[in-house]
N, CA, C and O atoms as a MOPAC input file, in Angstrom:
PM7 MOZYME 1SCF
protein

 N     95.07000 1   118.63900 1   150.49100 1
 C     96.30800 1   119.34200 1   150.69200 1
 C     96.25500 1   120.01500 1   152.06000 1
 O     95.23500 1   120.58900 1   152.43900 1
 N     97.35100 1   119.94000 1   152.78700 1
 C     97.40400 1   120.53400 1   154.11800 1
 C     97.66500 1   122.03500 1   154.06000 1
 O     96.96000 1   122.81000 1   154.70700 1
 N     98.67600 1   122.45600 1   153.28700 1
 C     98.98000 1   123.87700 1   153.15100 1
 C     99.88800 1   124.11700 1   151.95900 1
 O    100.47400 1   123.19000 1   151.40000 1
 N     99.98800 1   125.37700 1   151.58600 1
 C    100.94600 1   125.85600 1   150.58800 1
 C    101.91500 1   126.75900 1   151.33900 1
 O    101.49100 1   127.64000 1   152.08700 1
 N    103.20800 1   126.54500 1   151.14700 1
 C    104.21900 1   127.31400 1   151.86200 1
 C    104.82300 1   128.37800 1   150.94800 1
 O    105.19200 1   128.09500 1   149.80800 1
 N    104.91900 1   129.59100 1   151.45700 1
 C    105.46000 1   130.72100 1   150.70200 1
 C    106.59100 1   131.34000 1   151.50500 1
 O    106.41400 1   131.70400 1   152.66700 1
 N    107.74000 1   131.45400 1   150.88300 1
 C    108.86200 1   132.16300 1   151.50500 1
 C    108.71100 1   133.64400 1   151.21300 1
 O    108.46500 1   134.03800 1   150.07300 1
 N    108.85700 1   134.45600 1   152.23600 1
 C    108.63100 1   135.88800 1   152.09000 1
 C    109.79500 1   136.69000 1   152.65500 1
 O    110.46800 1   136.25700 1   153.59100 1
 N    110.02400 1   137.85900 1   152.07600 1
 C    111.07300 1   138.75400 1   152.56200 1
 C    110.63500 1   139.48300 1   153.82700 1
 O    111.47200 1   139.86500 1   154.64500 1
 N    109.31300 1   139.67900 1   153.99400 1
 C    108.78700 1   140.41700 1   155.13800 1
 C    107.45900 1   139.78100 1   155.52800 1
 O    106.43800 1   140.01100 1   154.88100 1
 N    107.47900 1   138.99100 1   156.57700 1
 C    106.28600 1   138.23200 1   156.96300 1
 C    105.12400 1   139.14400 1   157.34800 1
 O    103.97000 1   138.80000 1   157.09100 1
 N    105.39600 1   140.28200 1   157.94900 1
 C    104.31900 1   141.17700 1   158.36600 1
 C    103.62300 1   141.79500 1   157.15500 1
 O    102.39900 1   141.92500 1   157.14300 1
 N    104.38400 1   142.17000 1   156.15600 1
 C    103.81500 1   142.70500 1   154.91300 1
 C    103.00600 1   141.62100 1   154.19500 1
 O    101.92700 1   141.89300 1   153.66800 1
 N    103.53200 1   140.38700 1   154.17500 1
 C    102.82500 1   139.27800 1   153.53000 1
 C    101.51200 1   138.96500 1   154.26700 1
 O    100.48900 1   138.71500 1   153.62900 1
 N    101.54100 1   138.97800 1   155.58500 1
 C    100.31500 1   138.74600 1   156.36300 1
 C     99.27400 1   139.80000 1   156.00800 1
 O     98.11400 1   139.46800 1   155.76400 1
 N     99.67600 1   141.05900 1   155.97600 1
 C     98.74200 1   142.14200 1   155.65700 1
 C     98.12500 1   141.93900 1   154.27100 1
 O     96.92800 1   142.16000 1   154.08900 1
 N     98.93100 1   141.52200 1   153.29800 1
 C     98.43000 1   141.29100 1   151.94100 1
 C     97.39300 1   140.17500 1   151.92800 1
 O     96.29500 1   140.34900 1   151.39900 1
 N     97.73800 1   139.03500 1   152.50700 1
 C     96.83200 1   137.88600 1   152.45500 1
 C     95.58900 1   138.09300 1   153.32400 1
 O     94.54300 1   137.50500 1   153.04700 1
 N     95.68600 1   138.90900 1   154.35800 1
 C     94.48700 1   139.24900 1   155.12600 1
 C     93.50200 1   140.02400 1   154.25800 1
 O     92.29100 1   139.86100 1   154.40400 1
 N     94.00900 1   140.87000 1   153.35400 1
 C     93.12800 1   141.59100 1   152.43300 1
 C     92.42200 1   140.64500 1   151.45600 1
 O     91.37600 1   140.98500 1   150.90300 1
 N     92.99700 1   139.46500 1   151.25000 1
 C     92.36400 1   138.45500 1   150.40100 1
 C     91.43400 1   137.53200 1   151.19300 1
 O     90.88000 1   136.58200 1   150.64000 1
 N     91.26700 1   137.81100 1   152.47800 1
 C     90.32600 1   137.05000 1   153.28300 1
 C     90.93400 1   135.99400 1   154.18200 1
 O     90.20400 1   135.19900 1   154.77300 1
 N     92.26300 1   135.96400 1   154.30100 1
 C     92.91500 1   135.00600 1   155.19400 1
 C     92.99700 1   135.58500 1   156.59900 1
 O     92.99600 1   136.80300 1   156.78100 1
 N     93.06700 1   134.70200 1   157.58900 1
 C     93.22700 1   135.14900 1   158.97000 1
 C     94.27500 1   134.28600 1   159.66800 1
 O     94.52500 1   133.14200 1   159.28800 1
 N     94.86900 1   134.86500 1   160.68600 1
 C     95.93100 1   134.19000 1   161.42300 1
 C     95.39000 1   132.94600 1   162.11200 1
 O     94.39100 1   133.00700 1   162.82900 1
 N     96.04300 1   131.83900 1   161.89400 1
 C     95.69000 1   130.59800 1   162.58100 1
 C     96.70900 1   130.28300 1   163.66300 1
 O     96.34300 1   129.94800 1   164.79000 1
 N     97.99900 1   130.39000 1   163.32100 1
 C     99.05600 1   130.02100 1   164.27100 1
 C    100.35400 1   130.73800 1   163.90300 1
 O    100.72900 1   130.80200 1   162.73200 1
 N    101.03100 1   131.27300 1   164.91000 1
 C    102.38100 1   131.83800 1   164.73000 1
 C    103.36800 1   130.86300 1   165.35100 1
 O    103.08900 1   130.28400 1   166.40100 1
 N    104.52100 1   130.67600 1   164.71400 1
 C    105.53800 1   129.77100 1   165.24500 1
 C    106.88900 1   130.11300 1   164.62900 1
 O    106.98200 1   130.98400 1   163.76400 1
 N    107.92000 1   129.43100 1   165.07200 1
 C    109.23600 1   129.58400 1   164.45800 1
 C    109.60900 1   128.27700 1   163.77800 1
 O    109.25100 1   127.19200 1   164.23800 1
 N    110.32600 1   128.40000 1   162.68600 1
 C    110.84100 1   127.24900 1   161.95100 1
 C    112.34600 1   127.44700 1   161.89100 1
 O    112.83300 1   128.34200 1   161.20000 1
 N    113.07400 1   126.62100 1   162.60700 1
 C    114.51500 1   126.84200 1   162.80400 1
 C    114.69200 1   128.21500 1   163.43200 1
 O    114.28300 1   128.43000 1   164.57300 1
 N    115.30400 1   129.16000 1   162.69100 1
 C    115.55900 1   130.47900 1   163.26100 1
 C    114.65100 1   131.56000 1   162.68000 1
 O    114.84900 1   132.74400 1   162.95000 1
 N    113.67100 1   131.16900 1   161.89600 1
 C    112.87700 1   132.17400 1   161.20300 1
 C    111.43400 1   132.22600 1   161.70500 1
 O    110.91200 1   131.25100 1   162.24500 1
 N    110.80700 1   133.38100 1   161.51500 1
 C    109.40500 1   133.55300 1   161.86400 1
 C    108.54000 1   132.82600 1   160.84600 1
 O    108.87500 1   132.77000 1   159.66300 1
 N    107.43800 1   132.27700 1   161.30600 1
 C    106.52900 1   131.55900 1   160.42400 1
 C    105.11000 1   131.68100 1   160.96100 1
 O    104.89600 1   132.02100 1   162.12500 1
 N    104.14500 1   131.39500 1   160.08800 1
 C    102.74700 1   131.37500 1   160.51900 1
 C    101.91900 1   130.57800 1   159.53800 1
 O    102.32000 1   130.33800 1   158.40000 1
 N    100.75000 1   130.17400 1   160.01000 1
 C     99.73000 1   129.58900 1   159.15300 1
 C     98.58200 1   130.58100 1   159.09000 1
 O     98.15300 1   131.12200 1   160.10900 1
 N     98.09300 1   130.80900 1   157.88400 1
 C     96.91300 1   131.62800 1   157.65900 1
 C     95.83400 1   130.74300 1   157.06500 1
 O     96.11400 1   129.94700 1   156.16900 1
 N     94.61100 1   130.86700 1   157.54400 1
 C     93.48700 1   130.11900 1   156.99100 1
 C     92.62900 1   131.07400 1   156.18500 1
 O     92.41900 1   132.22400 1   156.57000 1
 N     92.13400 1   130.57500 1   155.05500 1
 C     91.31100 1   131.44900 1   154.22500 1
 C     90.63900 1   130.70900 1   153.10900 1
 O     90.46200 1   129.49200 1   153.16000 1
 N     90.26300 1   131.46200 1   152.09100 1
 C     89.52200 1   130.87700 1   150.97500 1
 C     90.26700 1   129.69300 1   150.35500 1
 O     91.32700 1   129.86300 1   149.75300 1
 N     89.71800 1   128.52900 1   150.50400 1
 C     90.28600 1   127.36000 1   149.84200 1
 C     91.38100 1   126.63700 1   150.58500 1
 O     91.85600 1   125.61200 1   150.09500 1
 N     91.81000 1   127.11100 1   151.74300 1
 C     92.84400 1   126.35900 1   152.44100 1
 C     93.71600 1   127.17700 1   153.35500 1
 O     93.32500 1   128.22800 1   153.86200 1
 N     94.92400 1   126.65500 1   153.55100 1
 C     95.86500 1   127.22300 1   154.50800 1
 C     97.15900 1   127.61000 1   153.79000 1
 O     97.66000 1   126.87900 1   152.93600 1
 N     97.67900 1   128.77200 1   154.15700 1
 C     98.98500 1   129.21600 1   153.67800 1
 C     99.96800 1   129.18300 1   154.84100 1
 O     99.61300 1   129.51400 1   155.97300 1
 N    101.19400 1   128.78600 1   154.55800 1
 C    102.27700 1   128.90700 1   155.52500 1
 C    103.21200 1   129.97500 1   154.98900 1
 O    103.66300 1   129.89600 1   153.84700 1
 N    103.50300 1   130.96700 1   155.80500 1
 C    104.45500 1   132.00700 1   155.43900 1
 C    105.72300 1   131.80900 1   156.25000 1
 O    105.67000 1   131.61400 1   157.46400 1
 N    106.86000 1   131.86000 1   155.57300 1
 C    108.17200 1   131.73100 1   156.21500 1
 C    108.99600 1   132.95900 1   155.85200 1
 O    109.19200 1   133.25200 1   154.67300 1
 N    109.47600 1   133.67300 1   156.85800 1
 C    110.32500 1   134.83400 1   156.58200 1
 C    111.74300 1   134.36100 1   156.29500 1
 O    112.31800 1   133.59300 1   157.06700 1
 N    112.29900 1   134.82000 1   155.18600 1
 C    113.64700 1   134.44000 1   154.76900 1
 C    114.61800 1   135.52500 1   155.23100 1
 O    114.43100 1   136.69700 1   154.90300 1
 N    115.66100 1   135.14800 1   155.99600 1
 C    116.57600 1   136.14700 1   156.55400 1
 C    117.33300 1   136.96800 1   155.50700 1
 O    117.49900 1   138.17400 1   155.68900 1
 N    117.79300 1   136.35400 1   154.42400 1
 C    118.52800 1   137.08300 1   153.39000 1
 C    117.87700 1   136.80400 1   152.03800 1
 O    118.40200 1   136.03400 1   151.23400 1
 N    116.71700 1   137.44400 1   151.79200 1
 C    115.94600 1   137.11500 1   150.58900 1
 C    116.61400 1   137.56900 1   149.29900 1
 O    117.34000 1   138.56200 1   149.26400 1
 N    116.34700 1   136.81600 1   148.25100 1
 C    116.74000 1   137.18100 1   146.89300 1
 C    115.46000 1   137.40000 1   146.10000 1
 O    114.39400 1   136.92900 1   146.49800 1
 N    115.55600 1   138.10100 1   144.99900 1
 C    114.38100 1   138.34900 1   144.15800 1
 C    113.85000 1   137.02200 1   143.61600 1
 O    114.63300 1   136.14400 1   143.25400 1
 N    112.53300 1   136.87000 1   143.55800 1
 C    111.96700 1   135.62600 1   143.02600 1
 C    112.14100 1   135.53000 1   141.51600 1
 O    112.33700 1   136.53900 1   140.83800 1
 N    112.06800 1   134.31400 1   141.00200 1
 C    112.08400 1   134.07500 1   139.56300 1
 C    110.80000 1   134.64000 1   138.97800 1
 O    109.75000 1   134.55600 1   139.61400 1
 N    110.85900 1   135.21200 1   137.78400 1
 C    109.66900 1   135.75500 1   137.12700 1
 C    108.92800 1   134.63500 1   136.41000 1
 O    109.06100 1   134.47100 1   135.19700 1
 N    108.14900 1   133.86800 1   137.16000 1
 C    107.43000 1   132.72200 1   136.60700 1
 C    106.34600 1   133.15100 1   135.62500 1
 O    105.99600 1   132.38200 1   134.72900 1
 N    105.81100 1   134.35100 1   135.77000 1
 C    104.71500 1   134.79100 1   134.90200 1
 C    105.18500 1   135.11900 1   133.49600 1
 O    104.53100 1   134.75100 1   132.52100 1
 N    106.31000 1   135.80700 1   133.38200 1
 C    106.77500 1   136.26500 1   132.07000 1
 C    107.79600 1   135.34100 1   131.41200 1
 O    108.02300 1   135.44800 1   130.20700 1
 N    108.41500 1   134.44400 1   132.16500 1
 C    109.43000 1   133.54400 1   131.59800 1
 C    108.75500 1   132.26500 1   131.12500 1
 O    108.42400 1   131.39700 1   131.93200 1
 N    108.55000 1   132.15000 1   129.81800 1
 C    107.81700 1   131.00400 1   129.27100 1
 C    108.61300 1   129.70500 1   129.33800 1
 O    108.07200 1   128.63900 1   129.04300 1
 N    109.88300 1   129.77300 1   129.71800 1
 C    110.71000 1   128.57000 1   129.81600 1
 C    110.87900 1   128.09000 1   131.26800 1
 O    111.47300 1   127.04100 1   131.51400 1
 N    110.35500 1   128.86100 1   132.21500 1
 C    110.44700 1   128.52500 1   133.62800 1
 C    109.71300 1   127.21500 1   133.90500 1
 O    108.60400 1   127.00200 1   133.41500 1
 N    110.33100 1   126.35000 1   134.68600 1
 C    109.70600 1   125.09500 1   135.11500 1
 C    109.58500 1   125.14500 1   136.63200 1
 O    110.56300 1   125.43100 1   137.32300 1
 N    108.40300 1   124.87100 1   137.14900 1
 C    108.19400 1   124.88400 1   138.59100 1
 C    106.82300 1   125.43400 1   138.91900 1
 O    105.97100 1   125.57700 1   138.04200 1
 N    106.61700 1   125.74300 1   140.18900 1
 C    105.33100 1   126.29000 1   140.59700 1
 C    105.10200 1   127.60400 1   139.87000 1
 O    105.99600 1   128.44500 1   139.78500 1
 N    103.89600 1   127.76900 1   139.34900 1
 C    103.59200 1   128.92800 1   138.50800 1
 C    102.86800 1   130.02900 1   139.28400 1
 O    103.30500 1   131.18000 1   139.28100 1
 N    101.76700 1   129.68000 1   139.94600 1
 C    100.99600 1   130.67700 1   140.68500 1
 C    100.01500 1   130.00300 1   141.63000 1
 O     99.70500 1   128.81900 1   141.49100 1
 N     99.53500 1   130.77600 1   142.58900 1
 C     98.39700 1   130.38700 1   143.41800 1
 C     97.16100 1   130.96100 1   142.73700 1
 O     97.23100 1   132.01300 1   142.10200 1
 N     96.03700 1   130.27800 1   142.86500 1
 C     94.80200 1   130.76000 1   142.27000 1
 C     93.72200 1   130.81500 1   143.33600 1
 O     93.49600 1   129.84000 1   144.05400 1
 N     93.05900 1   131.95200 1   143.43700 1
 C     91.99100 1   132.13300 1   144.40700 1
 C     90.67700 1   132.36700 1   143.68300 1
 O     90.55200 1   133.28700 1   142.87400 1
 N     89.68900 1   131.51300 1   143.98700 1
 C     88.35600 1   131.63300 1   143.41300 1
 C     87.56000 1   132.59700 1   144.28000 1
 O     87.25400 1   132.29300 1   145.43300 1
 N     87.22700 1   133.74800 1   143.73200 1
 C     86.51500 1   134.78300 1   144.47300 1
 C     85.01000 1   134.74200 1   144.23500 1
 O     84.28100 1   135.60400 1   144.72600 1
 N     84.53800 1   133.74700 1   143.48400 1
 C     83.12000 1   133.68000 1   143.10000 1
 C     82.19200 1   133.85800 1   144.28800 1
 O     81.26100 1   134.66000 1   144.22300 1
 N     82.42100 1   133.13400 1   145.36500 1
 C     81.53500 1   133.18300 1   146.53400 1
 C     81.67800 1   134.47400 1   147.33000 1
 O     80.83200 1   134.77100 1   148.17400 1
 N     82.72600 1   135.24300 1   147.07900 1
 C     82.98800 1   136.46000 1   147.84400 1
 C     82.54500 1   137.72300 1   147.12100 1
 O     82.63100 1   138.82100 1   147.67200 1
 N     82.06900 1   137.57100 1   145.88400 1
 C     81.61600 1   138.72000 1   145.10300 1
 C     80.10300 1   138.68800 1   144.97400 1
 O     79.48600 1   137.62700 1   145.07000 1
 N     79.51000 1   139.85100 1   144.75700 1
 C     78.08200 1   139.89700 1   144.45000 1
 C     77.87700 1   139.14100 1   143.13900 1
 O     78.78800 1   139.06800 1   142.31400 1
 N     76.69700 1   138.58700 1   142.94900 1
 C     76.42800 1   137.73200 1   141.78400 1
 C     76.76400 1   138.39600 1   140.45800 1
 O     77.24600 1   137.73500 1   139.53800 1
 N     76.51700 1   139.68500 1   140.35200 1
 C     76.76200 1   140.37600 1   139.07800 1
 C     77.98800 1   141.29900 1   139.13200 1
 O     78.19300 1   142.10100 1   138.22100 1
 N     78.79800 1   141.19300 1   140.18400 1
 C     79.95700 1   142.07200 1   140.32800 1
 C     81.10700 1   141.58500 1   139.44300 1
 O     81.60900 1   140.47900 1   139.64200 1
 N     81.52400 1   142.38900 1   138.47800 1
 C     82.66900 1   142.00000 1   137.65100 1
 C     83.95400 1   141.96000 1   138.47800 1
 O     84.12100 1   142.72500 1   139.42800 1
 N     84.83600 1   141.07700 1   138.10800 1
 C     86.12400 1   140.96000 1   138.79900 1
 C     86.89900 1   142.27600 1   138.71600 1
 O     87.61700 1   142.63100 1   139.65100 1
 N     86.76000 1   142.99500 1   137.61000 1
 C     87.46300 1   144.27800 1   137.45500 1
 C     87.04600 1   145.27400 1   138.53000 1
 O     87.88700 1   146.01400 1   139.04100 1
 N     85.75300 1   145.30500 1   138.88300 1
 C     85.27600 1   146.22400 1   139.93000 1
 C     85.89500 1   145.86600 1   141.27900 1
 O     86.33800 1   146.74100 1   142.02400 1
 N     85.91700 1   144.55600 1   141.58500 1
 C     86.52600 1   144.10900 1   142.83900 1
 C     88.00400 1   144.48100 1   142.86800 1
 O     88.50300 1   144.98300 1   143.87500 1
 N     88.69300 1   144.23700 1   141.77500 1
 C     90.12600 1   144.51300 1   141.68500 1
 C     90.40600 1   146.00700 1   141.84500 1
 O     91.38600 1   146.39600 1   142.48100 1
 N     89.54600 1   146.83600 1   141.26800 1
 C     89.73100 1   148.28500 1   141.37000 1
 C     89.56000 1   148.78700 1   142.80700 1
 O     90.05700 1   149.86500 1   143.13400 1
 N     88.87900 1   148.04600 1   143.66200 1
 C     88.76500 1   148.39200 1   145.08000 1
 C     89.89400 1   147.75200 1   145.89400 1
 O     90.36400 1   148.31900 1   146.88000 1
 N     90.31700 1   146.56100 1   145.46100 1
 C     91.35800 1   145.82600 1   146.17700 1
 C     92.72000 1   146.52500 1   146.07000 1
 O     93.44200 1   146.63200 1   147.06200 1
 N     93.06400 1   146.99100 1   144.89100 1
 C     94.39100 1   147.59300 1   144.66800 1
 C     94.64200 1   148.77600 1   145.61300 1
 O     95.68700 1   148.80000 1   146.26200 1
 N     93.73800 1   149.75600 1   145.72200 1
 C     93.99600 1   150.85900 1   146.66800 1
 C     94.11900 1   150.38700 1   148.12100 1
 O     94.87500 1   150.96900 1   148.89900 1
 N     93.38000 1   149.33700 1   148.48800 1
 C     93.48500 1   148.80900 1   149.85500 1
 C     94.87400 1   148.22800 1   150.10300 1
 O     95.42800 1   148.37800 1   151.19200 1
 N     95.43200 1   147.57000 1   149.10100 1
 C     96.79000 1   147.01400 1   149.21100 1
 C     97.80600 1   148.15300 1   149.31100 1
 O     98.67800 1   148.13700 1   150.17900 1
 N     97.69000 1   149.12800 1   148.43100 1
 C     98.61800 1   150.26300 1   148.41500 1
 C     98.54100 1   151.03900 1   149.73200 1
 O     99.56300 1   151.51400 1   150.22600 1
 N     97.34400 1   151.17100 1   150.30200 1
 C     97.17400 1   151.87200 1   151.58300 1
 C     97.92200 1   151.17800 1   152.71600 1
 O     98.26200 1   151.81400 1   153.71300 1
 N     98.18200 1   149.87900 1   152.57300 1
 C     98.95200 1   149.12400 1   153.57200 1
 C    100.46600 1   149.27100 1   153.33100 1
 O    101.27200 1   148.69100 1   154.05800 1
 N    100.84100 1   150.04900 1   152.31000 1
 C    102.25900 1   150.23100 1   151.99500 1
 C    102.85200 1   149.05400 1   151.24200 1
 O    104.06500 1   148.84300 1   151.26300 1
 N    102.00100 1   148.28900 1   150.58000 1
 C    102.44000 1   147.09400 1   149.85100 1
 C    102.39300 1   147.38100 1   148.35600 1
 O    101.38900 1   147.87300 1   147.84100 1
 N    103.47800 1   147.07100 1   147.66600 1
 C    103.49500 1   147.21900 1   146.22500 1
 C    102.69300 1   146.10400 1   145.57400 1
 O    102.70300 1   144.96900 1   146.05100 1
 N    102.00900 1   146.41700 1   144.50000 1
 C    101.22000 1   145.43000 1   143.76700 1
 C    101.32300 1   145.74900 1   142.29000 1
 O    101.31800 1   146.91500 1   141.89400 1
 N    101.41600 1   144.72000 1   141.48400 1
 C    101.44500 1   144.87600 1   140.04000 1
 C    100.31600 1   144.05300 1   139.45300 1
 O    100.11000 1   142.90100 1   139.83700 1
 N     99.59400 1   144.64100 1   138.53200 1
 C     98.58600 1   143.88200 1   137.79200 1
 C     99.29700 1   143.29800 1   136.58200 1
 O     99.73700 1   144.02600 1   135.69200 1
 N     99.40300 1   141.97900 1   136.56000 1
 C    100.07300 1   141.29600 1   135.45700 1
 C     99.13100 1   141.07800 1   134.28300 1
 O     99.55400 1   141.06700 1   133.12700 1
 N     97.83900 1   140.90400 1   134.59300 1
 C     96.82400 1   140.70300 1   133.55300 1
 C     95.50300 1   141.22800 1   134.08500 1
 O     94.99500 1   140.73400 1   135.09200 1
 N     94.94200 1   142.22900 1   133.41500 1
 C     93.61300 1   142.73600 1   133.78200 1
 C     92.58900 1   141.63900 1   133.52100 1
 O     92.84600 1   140.74000 1   132.72100 1
 N     91.43900 1   141.69300 1   134.17400 1
 C     90.43900 1   140.63700 1   133.99200 1
 C     90.04900 1   140.41800 1   132.53400 1
 O     89.80600 1   141.35400 1   131.77100 1
 N     90.00300 1   139.14100 1   132.19000 1
 C     89.54400 1   138.74400 1   130.85600 1
 C     88.81500 1   137.41200 1   130.98600 1
 O     88.97400 1   136.69500 1   131.97500 1
 N     88.02300 1   137.09700 1   129.98600 1
 C     87.24600 1   135.86400 1   130.01200 1
 C     88.06400 1   134.69100 1   129.50400 1
 O     88.84600 1   134.82400 1   128.56300 1
 N     87.87400 1   133.54000 1   130.13600 1
 C     88.51300 1   132.30200 1   129.70300 1
 C     87.50400 1   131.17000 1   129.90500 1
 O     86.94100 1   131.01200 1   130.98900 1
 N     87.28600 1   130.39200 1   128.85300 1
 C     86.38500 1   129.24600 1   128.94300 1
 C     87.21000 1   127.98800 1   129.12500 1
 O     88.14700 1   127.72200 1   128.37300 1
 N     86.84000 1   127.21900 1   130.14300 1
 C     87.48500 1   125.94200 1   130.43400 1
 C     86.36400 1   124.92600 1   130.58300 1
 O     85.55700 1   125.01300 1   131.50800 1
 N     86.31600 1   123.97100 1   129.67700 1
 C     85.22400 1   123.00600 1   129.69100 1
 C     83.91000 1   123.71300 1   129.44700 1
 O     83.76600 1   124.45200 1   128.47300 1
 N     82.93400 1   123.48600 1   130.34200 1
 C     81.61000 1   124.10400 1   130.21700 1
 C     81.50200 1   125.43300 1   130.95100 1
 O     80.44800 1   126.06700 1   130.90700 1
 N     82.55500 1   125.86700 1   131.61900 1
 C     82.50100 1   127.06800 1   132.45700 1
 C     83.29800 1   128.21000 1   131.84200 1
 O     84.34400 1   128.01300 1   131.22300 1
 N     82.76600 1   129.40200 1   132.03400 1
 C     83.48800 1   130.61100 1   131.64700 1
 C     83.87100 1   131.34900 1   132.92100 1
 O     83.05900 1   131.51600 1   133.83100 1
 N     85.10900 1   131.78200 1   132.96800 1
 C     85.65300 1   132.47500 1   134.12900 1
 C     86.16200 1   133.84700 1   133.71900 1
 O     86.59600 1   134.05100 1   132.58500 1
 N     86.10400 1   134.77900 1   134.65400 1
 C     86.88800 1   136.00000 1   134.55100 1
 C     88.16700 1   135.68900 1   135.29800 1
 O     88.11300 1   135.21700 1   136.43300 1
 N     89.30700 1   135.93900 1   134.69700 1
 C     90.57700 1   135.71100 1   135.37500 1
 C     91.41800 1   136.97700 1   135.32300 1
 O     91.32000 1   137.77000 1   134.38700 1
 N     92.23600 1   137.14900 1   136.33500 1
 C     93.19100 1   138.24800 1   136.38900 1
 C     94.41700 1   137.73800 1   137.13600 1
 O     94.33300 1   136.79300 1   137.92000 1
 N     95.54600 1   138.36900 1   136.88500 1
 C     96.77000 1   138.03800 1   137.60900 1
 C     97.33200 1   139.30600 1   138.23200 1
 O     97.39900 1   140.35900 1   137.59800 1
 N     97.73400 1   139.17700 1   139.49300 1
 C     98.40000 1   140.25300 1   140.22100 1
 C     99.64300 1   139.65700 1   140.88400 1
 O     99.87800 1   138.45100 1   140.80500 1
 N    100.42900 1   140.50300 1   141.53200 1
 C    101.54200 1   140.00700 1   142.33600 1
 C    101.20200 1   140.16700 1   143.80800 1
 O    100.44700 1   141.05900 1   144.19500 1
 N    101.77600 1   139.28100 1   144.62800 1
 C    101.59800 1   139.41200 1   146.06600 1
 C    102.65800 1   140.36500 1   146.61000 1
 O    103.32800 1   141.05200 1   145.83800 1
 N    102.81300 1   140.41300 1   147.91800 1
 C    103.73700 1   141.34400 1   148.56600 1
 C    105.20000 1   141.10300 1   148.19300 1
 O    106.03300 1   141.99600 1   148.34900 1
 N    105.51800 1   139.90600 1   147.70300 1
 C    106.89100 1   139.57900 1   147.30800 1
 C    107.07100 1   139.50000 1   145.79600 1
 O    108.12700 1   139.08800 1   145.31700 1
 N    106.05300 1   139.89000 1   145.04800 1
 C    106.13900 1   139.85400 1   143.59500 1
 C    105.79900 1   138.50800 1   142.97700 1
 O    106.04800 1   138.29700 1   141.79000 1
 N    105.22800 1   137.58500 1   143.76600 1
 C    104.85800 1   136.27300 1   143.24600 1
 C    103.49300 1   136.35800 1   142.55900 1
 O    102.61100 1   137.07500 1   143.03200 1
 N    103.30900 1   135.63300 1   141.44700 1
 C    102.03400 1   135.73200 1   140.72800 1
 C    100.87900 1   135.05700 1   141.46100 1
 O    101.00600 1   133.95600 1   141.99800 1
 N     99.74700 1   135.76200 1   141.46200 1
 C     98.50800 1   135.28900 1   142.06500 1
 C     97.42000 1   135.40900 1   140.99700 1
 O     97.25100 1   136.46500 1   140.38800 1
 N     96.68900 1   134.32000 1   140.77800 1
 C     95.54500 1   134.36600 1   139.87100 1
 C     94.28200 1   134.57800 1   140.69800 1
 O     94.08700 1   133.94500 1   141.73600 1
 N     93.43400 1   135.47400 1   140.22300 1
 C     92.12700 1   135.69800 1   140.81900 1
 C     91.09800 1   135.29700 1   139.77500 1
 O     91.22000 1   135.66100 1   138.60500 1
 N     90.08500 1   134.55100 1   140.19400 1
 C     89.07500 1   134.17500 1   139.21100 1
 C     87.68400 1   134.24100 1   139.78700 1
 O     87.47500 1   134.13400 1   140.99600 1
 N     86.73400 1   134.42200 1   138.88400 1
 C     85.31300 1   134.44000 1   139.21700 1
 C     84.60000 1   133.63600 1   138.15200 1
 O     84.74500 1   133.90400 1   136.95900 1
 N     83.81700 1   132.63400 1   138.59000 1
 C     83.04700 1   131.84400 1   137.64000 1
 C     81.84700 1   132.68200 1   137.20700 1
 O     81.08900 1   133.18200 1   138.03800 1
 N     81.69000 1   132.82600 1   135.90300 1
 C     80.57400 1   133.59900 1   135.36700 1
 C     79.29600 1   132.77200 1   135.41700 1
 O     79.33700 1   131.55500 1   135.23800 1
 N     78.16400 1   133.42300 1   135.65800 1
 C     76.90500 1   132.68300 1   135.64900 1
 C     76.67100 1   132.09300 1   134.25900 1
 O     77.10200 1   132.66900 1   133.26000 1
 N     75.98900 1   130.94400 1   134.19100 1
 C     75.70600 1   130.33600 1   132.88800 1
 C     74.87400 1   131.27500 1   132.01700 1
 O     74.03500 1   132.02400 1   132.51700 1
 N     75.11800 1   131.22400 1   130.72500 1
 C     74.33000 1   132.04300 1   129.78800 1
 C     72.93500 1   131.45200 1   129.68400 1
 O     72.76600 1   130.23400 1   129.72400 1
 N     71.90900 1   132.34000 1   129.54700 1
 C     70.53500 1   131.82400 1   129.44700 1
 C     70.29300 1   131.07000 1   128.15300 1
 O     69.18900 1   130.57700 1   127.92300 1

C-alpha cells in the first residue's frame, strides 16, 4: 500500500496528533485548492488533506450498521518497553495530546483480544477529527 488518505478539518492539528504517534513530515503540497501532506511513520504513510468546509464524520465506531472504512490500526509493540502495558502508554499519551490543544476520546480502554495464536492488548481512541484509531500491542507468549 502506498498511503492512507485522511480528510481533516484542520491539517495543522492533525499533523500535531499524528506526530505524537511517531509520524514525521515527508512532503507538503497542495491538492487542487487545499493543503495536503504526506507523513511517514509506524507501518506506512498517511496523506492528510484539509477540507475547506468540513462536516462531522460518520460515527463508524458506534454505528453497527455503518458500511465503509472502520479505523486505522497502529501496532505499538516495537515502540513500548517489553513489559509496558498499553494502558500505561495511553495514560501518558492522552495528556500529551491534550497539551497540544487537541481533543481526544477514549472509545475503548485497553483489553485483551486473542486472534489466532496471538494475544493483543487493544484500545480505541479518536484522532484530531474524531475518527477511530485502534492501538495494539502484541503480548509476549505465555510460558
